[in-house]
VOGU-3710 file (C-alpha; in Angstrom, 3 decimals, decimal comma):
1> mstlaarqge> -54,022/55,863/-42,202  -52,574/56,944/-38,869  -52,292/54,551/-35,935  -55,012/56,402/-34,083  -57,385/56,320/-37,015  -56,690/52,658/-37,579  -57,538/51,876/-34,003  -60,713/53,886/-34,142  -61,761/51,801/-37,104  -61,251/48,532/-35,296
11> areswipmia> -64,076/46,613/-33,675  -64,859/47,581/-30,109  -63,233/45,452/-27,446  -65,222/43,405/-24,957  -66,219/45,213/-21,761  -65,259/42,209/-19,613  -61,747/43,571/-18,896  -63,289/46,874/-17,785  -65,728/45,017/-15,524  -62,860/43,027/-14,014
21> salgqsimsf> -60,840/46,216/-13,492  -63,771/48,115/-11,990  -64,528/45,237/-9,619  -60,835/45,101/-8,714  -61,017/48,781/-7,772  -64,308/48,181/-5,948  -63,049/45,450/-3,608  -60,236/47,723/-2,430  -62,498/50,738/-1,904  -65,176/48,602/-0,253
31> nvaalpvsmg> -62,638/47,187/2,206  -61,384/50,654/3,156  -64,903/52,037/3,690  -66,095/48,924/5,545  -63,436/49,204/8,264  -64,747/52,330/10,042  -68,339/51,158/9,584  -67,462/47,864/11,317  -65,428/49,421/14,111  -68,142/49,105/16,785
41> gmirsfgvpp> -68,750/45,431/16,030  -65,022/44,639/16,059  -64,586/46,352/19,414  -67,294/44,144/20,900  -66,043/40,957/19,191  -62,379/41,335/20,150  -62,799/43,208/23,409  -60,267/45,863/22,412  -60,271/49,694/22,387  -60,998/51,641/19,187
51> ttvgtgivay> -57,303/52,473/18,750  -56,531/48,776/18,219  -59,079/48,521/15,437  -57,688/51,754/14,025  -54,313/50,030/13,792  -55,800/47,700/11,174  -56,889/50,700/9,087  -53,423/52,242/9,375  -51,733/48,929/8,501  -53,722/48,683/5,257
61> slavagfvml> -53,095/52,295/4,252  -49,371/52,187/4,976  -48,925/48,925/3,045  -50,604/50,400/-0,036  -48,824/53,740/0,130  -45,410/52,247/0,849  -45,281/49,457/-1,717  -47,431/50,577/-4,642  -44,323/51,595/-6,640  -42,877/48,121/-6,140
71> gaklcqrfgp> -46,210/46,725/-7,331  -45,878/48,664/-10,589  -42,496/47,096/-11,321  -43,816/43,609/-10,557  -46,551/44,223/-13,146  -43,996/45,286/-15,736  -41,626/42,402/-15,101  -44,118/39,527/-14,946  -47,023/40,970/-16,948  -50,100/42,776/-15,558
81> vivfravval> -52,575/39,954/-16,226  -50,723/37,218/-14,332  -49,828/39,576/-11,498  -53,401/40,879/-11,257  -54,756/37,335/-11,019  -52,257/36,380/-8,307  -52,823/39,412/-6,085  -56,616/39,190/-6,378  -56,278/35,641/-5,006  -54,065/37,030/-2,223
91> falaqvlmtf> -56,688/39,704/-1,478  -59,376/36,986/-1,255  -57,202/35,064/1,218  -56,819/38,217/3,305  -60,600/38,597/3,420  -60,981/34,981/4,546  -58,653/35,776/7,458  -60,607/38,967/8,078  -64,012/37,273/8,093  -63,004/34,474/10,448
101> spaasvmisa> -60,414/36,317/12,548  -60,590/35,107/16,175  -58,546/38,011/17,584  -57,594/41,588/16,801  -54,023/40,551/15,933  -55,346/38,321/13,124  -57,558/41,152/11,889  -54,570/43,521/11,745  -52,508/40,886/9,916  -55,363/40,378/7,442
111> qllaglaaav> -55,497/44,103/6,690  -51,737/44,241/6,254  -51,965/41,356/3,760  -54,879/43,056/1,960  -52,852/46,277/1,776  -49,880/44,485/0,214  -52,208/42,914/-2,369  -53,845/46,287/-3,071  -50,402/47,849/-3,574  -50,065/45,632/-6,650
121> ivpslvalia> -53,703/45,788/-7,765  -53,629/49,610/-8,029  -50,930/49,851/-10,764  -52,124/46,667/-12,486  -55,550/48,244/-13,120  -54,014/51,055/-15,164  -51,852/48,606/-17,100  -54,913/46,463/-17,881  -56,859/49,464/-19,186  -53,903/50,471/-21,360
131> hhyhgqqqat> -53,542/46,905/-22,619  -57,179/46,383/-23,620  -58,663/49,719/-24,709  -58,039/52,700/-26,973  -59,779/55,965/-27,756  -63,263/56,540/-26,365  -63,433/53,066/-24,848  -60,281/53,843/-22,916  -61,718/57,112/-21,572  -64,878/55,265/-20,526
141> aigalgsara> -62,850/52,554/-18,770  -60,831/55,171/-16,893  -64,081/56,817/-15,834  -65,318/53,445/-14,602  -62,316/53,154/-12,275  -63,063/56,547/-10,761  -66,764/55,886/-10,331  -66,169/52,374/-8,968  -64,245/53,895/-6,072  -67,129/56,162/-5,091
151> gasaaaflig> -69,785/53,519/-5,742  -68,002/50,923/-3,600  -67,604/53,391/-0,739  -71,307/54,244/-0,831  -72,230/50,546/-0,956  -69,945/49,762/1,988  -71,606/52,436/4,111  -75,119/51,282/3,276  -74,548/47,517/3,370  -72,228/47,821/6,364
161> gllgtfvgwr> -74,785/49,862/8,277  -77,538/47,328/7,595  -75,474/44,210/8,279  -73,773/45,764/11,295  -77,138/46,652/12,797  -79,045/43,435/12,130  -76,474/40,657/11,491  -72,884/41,548/12,349  -69,690/42,883/10,826  -68,191/39,592/9,568
171> plfgllivva> -70,626/38,991/6,637  -69,601/42,385/5,254  -66,083/41,100/4,597  -67,495/37,745/3,542  -69,053/39,568/0,580  -65,569/40,644/-0,467  -64,501/36,993/-0,643  -67,294/36,303/-3,130  -66,534/39,360/-5,286  -62,777/38,649/-5,238
181> vivfflsfkl> -63,444/35,100/-6,463  -65,591/36,517/-9,293  -62,788/38,904/-10,272  -60,296/36,017/-10,166  -62,318/33,991/-12,694  -62,951/37,068/-14,869  -59,177/37,527/-15,092  -59,018/34,430/-17,301  -60,997/36,403/-19,911  -58,251/39,029/-20,181
191> kpaesrpevr> -55,922/39,120/-23,162  -52,446/37,761/-22,376  -49,851/40,467/-21,792  -46,149/40,120/-22,418  -43,738/40,168/-19,504  -40,573/42,256/-19,509  -37,843/40,195/-17,838  -35,316/42,933/-18,545  -37,007/45,100/-15,880  -35,001/45,003/-12,660
201> idligvvlaa> -36,281/45,801/-9,179  -34,444/48,750/-7,641  -34,138/47,559/-4,022  -32,575/50,785/-2,780  -35,418/52,701/-4,398  -37,936/50,366/-2,724  -36,452/51,064/0,709  -36,258/54,836/0,151  -39,774/55,100/-1,303  -41,462/52,835/1,253
211> tsvilisfgf> -39,723/54,445/4,233  -40,453/57,989/3,090  -44,108/57,400/2,248  -44,749/55,413/5,442  -43,122/58,097/7,610  -45,122/60,885/5,947  -48,407/58,944/6,168  -47,814/57,775/9,741  -46,789/61,265/10,818  -49,905/62,910/9,417
221> nnlnrwglgv> -52,163/60,147/10,793  -50,871/60,841/14,321  -50,791/64,639/14,338  -53,961/64,754/16,443  -52,886/62,199/19,036  -49,200/63,099/19,322  -49,372/66,858/18,870  -48,827/69,391/16,097  -45,678/70,812/17,659  -45,122/70,134/21,343
231> agpgapfdll> -45,489/66,461/22,278  -48,917/65,755/23,717  -49,899/63,204/26,387  -50,689/60,623/23,701  -47,225/60,719/22,110  -45,211/57,499/22,611  -42,045/59,584/23,081  -40,782/63,098/22,495  -37,745/64,597/20,793  -36,521/67,351/23,122
241> glspapvmiv> -40,138/68,099/23,880  -41,256/68,011/20,253  -43,954/65,699/18,952  -42,550/62,842/16,829  -45,336/63,314/14,223  -44,026/66,478/12,481  -40,451/65,168/12,786  -41,512/61,995/10,928  -43,119/64,117/8,211  -39,962/66,189/7,713
251> igivlfqtfi> -37,705/63,109/7,600  -40,128/61,449/5,172  -40,064/64,462/2,841  -36,247/64,515/2,893  -36,122/60,782/2,116  -38,602/61,224/-0,735  -36,415/63,933/-2,255  -33,487/61,516/-1,910  -35,572/58,859/-3,679  -36,275/61,248/-6,590
261> rwsrrqqtag> -32,580/62,056/-6,965  -31,684/58,359/-6,768  -34,286/57,503/-9,431  -32,949/60,230/-11,712  -29,435/58,842/-11,240  -30,619/55,323/-12,071  -32,396/56,545/-15,184  -29,352/58,503/-16,371  -27,213/55,374/-15,951  -29,590/53,409/-18,182
271> ktplldlrvi> -30,976/51,316/-15,324  -34,613/50,752/-14,366  -35,727/53,154/-11,608  -38,521/52,217/-9,229  -40,555/55,147/-10,579  -39,921/56,177/-14,157  -39,663/59,960/-13,888  -40,960/60,387/-17,439  -44,487/60,239/-15,977  -43,901/63,601/-14,216
281> tsnreraavl> -41,484/65,293/-16,599  -43,631/68,070/-18,045  -45,455/70,895/-16,277  -48,768/69,423/-17,432  -48,081/66,094/-15,731  -46,921/67,755/-12,520  -50,038/69,917/-12,591  -52,169/66,773/-12,946  -50,464/65,247/-9,878  -51,115/68,424/-7,864
291> cmfsvvllea> -54,736/68,430/-8,993  -55,146/64,769/-8,050  -53,653/65,443/-4,618  -56,046/68,382/-4,139  -59,088/66,363/-5,235  -58,430/63,493/-2,808  -57,392/65,907/-0,039  -60,717/67,764/-0,284  -62,683/64,522/-0,426  -60,930/63,190/2,686
301> mlnfsvplyi> -61,513/66,439/4,580  -65,218/66,443/3,702  -65,624/62,737/4,512  -64,180/63,463/7,957  -65,994/66,739/8,655  -69,549/66,000/7,535  -69,954/62,613/9,301  -68,455/64,267/12,388  -71,158/66,913/12,156  -73,952/64,395/11,577
311> qviqgrtpie> -72,992/61,890/14,256  -71,800/64,260/16,976  -73,790/67,467/16,550  -76,951/65,633/15,547  -76,273/62,398/17,396  -77,382/60,253/14,440  -76,530/56,596/13,798  -73,989/55,250/11,267  -76,747/54,133/8,879  -78,273/57,623/8,997
321> talamapfnl> -74,835/59,049/8,319  -74,469/56,737/5,323  -77,812/57,892/3,942  -76,864/61,527/4,491  -73,599/61,043/2,557  -75,311/59,064/-0,216  -76,049/62,161/-2,397  -72,357/63,017/-2,466  -71,111/59,466/-3,119  -73,711/58,729/-5,784
331> tvfftamlvv> -73,090/62,047/-7,532  -69,349/61,319/-7,691  -70,160/57,864/-9,063  -72,359/59,073/-11,934  -70,353/62,217/-12,738  -67,109/60,224/-13,039  -68,803/58,046/-15,647  -70,556/60,813/-17,574  -67,822/63,455/-17,655  -66,033/61,580/-20,479
341> rlyktltpqr> -68,796/62,800/-22,776  -67,462/66,346/-22,341  -64,016/65,401/-23,666  -65,173/66,009/-27,228  -66,098/69,638/-26,535  -64,036/70,842/-23,528  -60,299/70,657/-22,886  -58,847/69,207/-19,652  -57,771/72,710/-18,646  -61,315/74,032/-18,919
351> igqigfavct> -62,902/71,024/-17,161  -60,348/71,276/-14,336  -60,971/74,986/-13,831  -64,747/74,505/-13,832  -64,502/71,465/-11,532  -62,505/73,252/-8,838  -64,711/76,337/-9,197  -67,797/74,170/-8,581  -66,098/72,618/-5,528  -65,292/76,095/-4,205
361> vallwlafvv> -68,870/77,333/-4,582  -70,269/74,116/-3,066  -68,037/74,380/0,020  -68,914/78,047/0,466  -72,586/77,111/0,220  -72,179/74,339/2,812  -70,417/76,736/5,190  -73,357/79,123/4,807  -76,283/76,687/5,160  -75,012/74,196/7,754
371> rndwsavpvm> -77,006/74,508/10,987  -77,342/72,667/14,263  -80,891/71,694/13,281  -79,557/70,061/10,070  -80,939/71,954/7,104  -81,336/68,757/5,100  -82,333/70,027/1,643  -79,817/72,921/1,357  -76,985/70,737/2,666  -77,955/67,973/0,227
381> fgliafgigq> -77,701/70,454/-2,676  -74,244/71,468/-1,448  -73,093/67,847/-1,253  -74,454/67,126/-4,749  -72,652/70,169/-6,194  -69,413/69,144/-4,487  -69,880/65,608/-5,812  -70,247/66,927/-9,379  -66,960/68,795/-9,111  -65,155/65,888/-7,472
391> galvtlvfnv> -66,476/63,283/-9,909  -65,417/65,321/-12,925  -61,959/66,011/-11,506  -61,078/62,515/-10,306  -61,616/61,078/-13,792  -60,060/64,034/-15,605  -56,695/64,162/-13,821  -56,349/60,387/-14,021  -57,044/60,543/-17,758  -54,456/63,309/-18,247
401> lvtaapkela> -51,771/61,294/-16,453  -52,546/58,092/-18,340  -52,690/59,676/-21,778  -49,461/61,605/-21,236  -47,325/58,480/-20,761  -46,407/55,662/-23,142  -48,183/52,366/-22,741  -45,203/50,635/-21,132  -45,300/53,228/-18,324  -48,955/52,610/-17,453
411> gdvgslrgtt> -47,898/50,757/-14,305  -45,784/53,738/-13,213  -48,815/55,984/-13,710  -50,834/53,581/-11,560  -48,222/53,612/-8,800  -48,051/57,408/-8,928  -51,831/57,523/-8,657  -51,854/55,121/-5,700  -49,122/56,960/-3,813  -50,717/60,360/-4,426
421> qnlaagvgta> -54,193/59,241/-3,399  -53,105/57,477/-0,213  -50,903/60,365/0,863  -53,636/62,894/0,111  -56,257/60,860/1,985  -54,048/60,619/5,076  -53,071/64,269/4,952  -56,665/65,399/4,365  -58,101/63,397/7,246  -55,340/64,502/9,626
431> lagallvgll> -55,622/68,152/8,611  -59,415/68,138/8,969  -59,186/66,645/12,442  -56,392/68,930/13,617  -58,058/71,954/12,028  -61,506/71,397/13,496  -60,263/70,438/16,956  -57,800/73,343/16,973  -60,470/75,852/15,963  -62,902/74,431/18,494
441> ssmifvrlad> -60,334/74,577/21,292  -59,386/78,197/20,603  -63,020/79,293/20,362  -63,997/77,584/23,605  -61,007/79,051/25,453  -61,915/82,557/24,249  -65,584/82,166/25,119  -64,831/80,739/28,566  -62,370/83,514/29,354  -64,935/86,203/28,486
451> nprlpvevqn> -67,909/84,493/30,158  -68,755/85,664/33,703  -71,360/82,895/34,121  -68,679/80,196/34,297  -66,278/81,070/37,140  -62,682/79,893/37,192  -63,357/77,274/39,871  -65,846/75,527/37,553  -63,503/75,773/34,541  -60,687/74,216/36,563
461> qlnldnitfi> -62,807/71,095/37,057  -62,994/70,530/33,298  -60,207/68,847/31,316  -59,727/71,630/28,771  -56,549/69,997/27,400  -58,656/67,258/25,794  -61,309/69,405/24,162  -62,763/67,656/21,129  -66,052/67,320/19,287  -68,293/65,811/21,981
471> sndrlltvmq> -72,055/65,537/22,053  -74,131/67,689/24,367  -75,233/64,559/26,242  -71,597/63,667/26,926  -70,891/67,243/28,033  -73,865/67,129/30,398  -72,475/63,962/31,985  -69,085/65,614/32,483  -70,569/68,832/33,860  -72,820/66,987/36,321
481> attatpqqid> -69,705/65,561/37,970  -68,568/69,113/38,814  -69,945/71,709/41,232  -71,593/73,638/38,386  -75,156/74,857/38,887  -77,907/73,966/36,363  -77,620/77,458/34,892  -73,858/77,062/34,475  -74,349/73,652/32,841  -76,811/75,171/30,368
491> eavrintear> -74,295/77,914/29,581  -71,507/75,370/28,981  -73,757/73,417/26,592  -74,614/76,623/24,732  -70,930/77,532/24,353  -70,104/74,013/23,137  -72,931/74,040/20,593  -72,082/77,439/19,143  -68,312/76,954/19,109  -68,633/73,520/17,528
501> lralkmglli> -70,777/74,798/14,680  -68,560/77,841/14,118  -65,474/75,609/13,973  -67,144/73,438/11,354  -68,130/76,487/9,290  -64,590/77,853/9,399  -63,247/74,419/8,439  -65,506/74,390/5,364  -64,368/77,905/4,463  -60,720/76,833/4,652
511> macvallaia> -61,540/73,844/2,417  -63,125/76,277/-0,041  -59,866/78,252/-0,069  -57,949/75,046/-0,868  -60,308/74,338/-3,789  -59,898/77,912/-5,017  -56,088/77,664/-4,903  -56,254/74,377/-6,851  -57,568/76,296/-9,867  -53,959/77,469/-10,402
521> pasrlpnykp> -52,497/74,011/-11,187  -55,687/73,174/-13,091  -54,866/76,098/-15,400  -51,660/74,266/-16,382  -53,477/71,118/-17,512  -53,383/70,340/-21,272  -55,339/72,723/-23,435  -56,253/70,011/-25,939  -58,901/67,308/-25,953  -57,819/64,075/-24,236
531> geipdnppps> -56,798/61,343/-26,590  -55,549/57,879/-25,870  -52,403/56,401/-24,384  -49,680/56,998/-26,985  -47,412/54,180/-28,093  -44,584/56,639/-28,795  -45,267/59,902/-26,956  -43,436/63,109/-27,811  -40,201/63,572/-25,864  -40,289/65,467/-22,601
541> epealrraaq> -39,161/69,097/-22,643  -35,612/68,443/-21,312  -35,232/65,458/-23,623  -36,450/67,476/-26,612  -33,898/70,211/-25,881  -31,117/67,623/-25,596  -32,060/66,094/-28,952  -32,201/69,526/-30,590  -28,728/70,341/-29,263  -27,360/67,061/-30,618
551> asea> -28,935/67,722/-34,012  -27,433/71,222/-34,207  -23,983/69,866/-33,315  -24,294/67,267/-36,073
//
């Protein structure tokens, strides 16, 4: 009997490890989603501007993105179970600091600590799934990780909106303390995993990877404030007139290429690289990484664009925004869990193609039906359709990556997943903001230039260099401080309303084009039904050719 058949005949494993893993994913996702929801309360508590609170969000994201590869090696060297238990305790400590933080500096430090803990939790989750489950149970557990992310985000919006409105922001992070303690005690139910003391930490690789990822993430996060090309007024400095943001991105990309070459050199020399390149050796694995990047990129762009539309164009509250986004988040949650049932009938290639096609149609539909009066039912259908595509894809590409690598590389797959998702989220949010604001600015400039009702002397009294998505009430306040007549004020509001909606529609159309282009890498996904993580996977294409050459010489 083959190894696979033997495993399928074994008794099913307990679901406690999956519950612990899903909760481990949930506390990270909940923390990320709770930060923007709690921003207003933190501003009042600490007496600081929104940018200071935003620093806490950036600190968390950069810590995860920069050190997740190091976290994977820590899991391999000391064992995923022990490491998981330790970093969950560290995450709980960070939430204690967060809940009782007396000043913004403590809050930022708490988020930095939580990010460092999450950088280790992310790869440990994959290693735990690989260690405990096989076959269909493994596919279900992987689906649980994907759905836990969406479910925790939806819960953070809803619970955060309620607590923030009626109690305060601190109890929201207090809940994370409780859940982290539960996960800590559940970790004692996990099966012991062997450590690998022979694994060495590549310090040069750590520096190259962390610096490159942090520069790329930080550069994209500041494109709006610092400028896409020429340095804007918000840039801390300029480089011969250029914005430092795109320069950081370019340097980060160069350093990442250097990191890849260094890792390949380490692997050739028989040493342990920070990222084992066997996880991205074949075209199928690289296609899965591209698909994962596209999935998270689209999700980040939608999560920025739609709440912007709801809160600014409609002027609705955060809790109403959370309820409006609930169809999308809940659909992702359930689809990520249920899509594993299709693995017996459809190949990853086919599911990927269908998933991105559904996302494309959903985004086109949203661009068509979105209105200033909020067409609730049609928009809800569009969000549900997009959620179906996203939920299917987020589980699928993760499953392809995990099942393509040997069990001992599960931590490397987890680190690759964490790096890809954090980079894609930062890039998607930055691109959505820059895209929408850029489209809005160009449309308003064109409309003002061709409008005889708004003379130049009135336009000169407006700060057109800082055009952004502002509510009509805010625009009225600004216009009333000028010499504009009531008729001219009404015309300015009309231009703002129409240009704002058109910019959003064009942004959704561009997102649809991204989803359509992503069908190409999805067509290179495996054309076989997903199995389980192999103990001894087939050699990569270059390795197979090398072995064949050696055999022919012999």
